[in-house]
N, C-alpha and C positions, 0 to 999 in steps of 0.2 A: 504494500500500500504506500509506503514512504517513497519507493522508487518512482511510482507514477506521479506523485505530487511534485517531486523534484523535477522530473522531466517536463511536466506541465508548466511549472514556474520558469524553467529555462526557455521553453517555447514561447511563452508570453513575453519574456524579456527580449528575445531575439525579434519577435514581431514588432514590439514597440521600437526597437532600434531601427528596423527597416522603415517604419512609418516616420520616424524622426528624420532619417536620411532623405526620404522622399520629400517631406515637407521643406526641409532646408534647401534641397536642390531646386525646388520650384520657386521658393522665395528669393534665394540668392541668384538664381539664374534669370530672374526677371521674366518668368514665364507667366502669361496671362491666360489662365484656363477658366472657361465658363464665366467670362466677365459680363455682367449684366448692368454695370454702372457706367457704361460709356456708349457712344454712338459713332458711326463712321462718317467721315467727311473726306472727299477726294479733292486733291489739289493737283493741277497740271503745271509742270515746270519744263523749261527748255533744257535745263541741266541740273542734275542733283549729285554731282561728283562728290564722293566722300560720305554721303548720307547712308546710314545703315538701318537695318530693322531694329526696332525697339529704341531708336533715338528719341530723346524727349521732345515734346511739343510744349512751347512756353508762350505765355502772354504776360506782359509787364514783369518778366523775370520769374514768374511763378509757373511751375510745371503743372500742366493740365491735361496731359495725354501722352501718347507715344505713336511712333510710326509702325503700322502693322503690315504694310505691304508696299513694295516698290516694283513697278512694272512699266512696260512701254505700251502706250496707246497706239495701236497700229493705224487707226483712222487719222489721228492728228500728228503722229510722229513725235509726240511729247512724252516726257516721263510722267507717269501717273502714280501719285503717292497717296496711299490710304492712311488717314490719320484717325486714331481713336481718341475722342474727346470726352471728358467727364460729362455726365448728364446735367450736372448743376451749372455748367458753363453754356450760355446761349450766345451763339455767333450770329453775325449779320451777313447779308448778301454782299456787302462791300468789304469784307474782311480780306486783308492782304497777308499771304503766306510767304515767308522768306526763309531761305536756307542760310543759316549763319554759322560762324565758327566760334567755338568756345575755347578760350585759353590759348596757350602757346602750342599745345600738342596738336590742335587742329580737329578736335572732335566736333562733328556737325550736329546741329539741331534745327528744328523748324520753329521759327518765331512767327506768331500771329499778331497782327495789328488790327484791332476791331474798329469798325467805322460806326456810322449812325443809321444804317439802312434797316431794312426789314429783317426779322429773324429768319433763319434757314432751318430746314428739317434734316434729319439723318439721311445720308447718301447724297447730299447736295455737292455740287462741284464748284470749287474756288478757282476762278480764272485769273484773278489779280495776284500774280506771284512774282517773286524776284528769285532768280536762280543763284546758285552758289558762285562765289568768286574763286576761280582756279588760280592759285598763287603761282604755280609753275608756269602757266601761260603768261601771266603778267611779267614774271622775271625774264622769260625768254624774249618777250616783246621789247623789254627795256634793254637787254643785252644786245640784241640784234637790231636795234633801232626802229622798232615798230611802234613806239609810243609817241 
């Protein structure tokens, strides 16, 4: 009888360890599973060089979402970026999305500048965008006299 209770306790301990590892992997890995507290917005950019999945979306310096998908729109030939925005944030139809650089390392994020227009719904497309600045391209233009 003692042997089975000890094996049961070890099994429960191992199971709790696996659950703790899975929880920490999801939290530290910034994985968004079954997220019900945000809505998608699509922004069309000419260039999103350096922007990665799960990059933050900020407005007024406050993080309000993340980048969930980056693809190419074959109809327009532009980069289509799906942003997941918190439900408590209401955007307007004249919101401007910009790809900006954070710090010296060059991590990219999406900055939103809200206007005063009408509110938009989930799945709306932002067409007022500013693409990322390619530092290498600017340096090469300066070096080779293109500026």
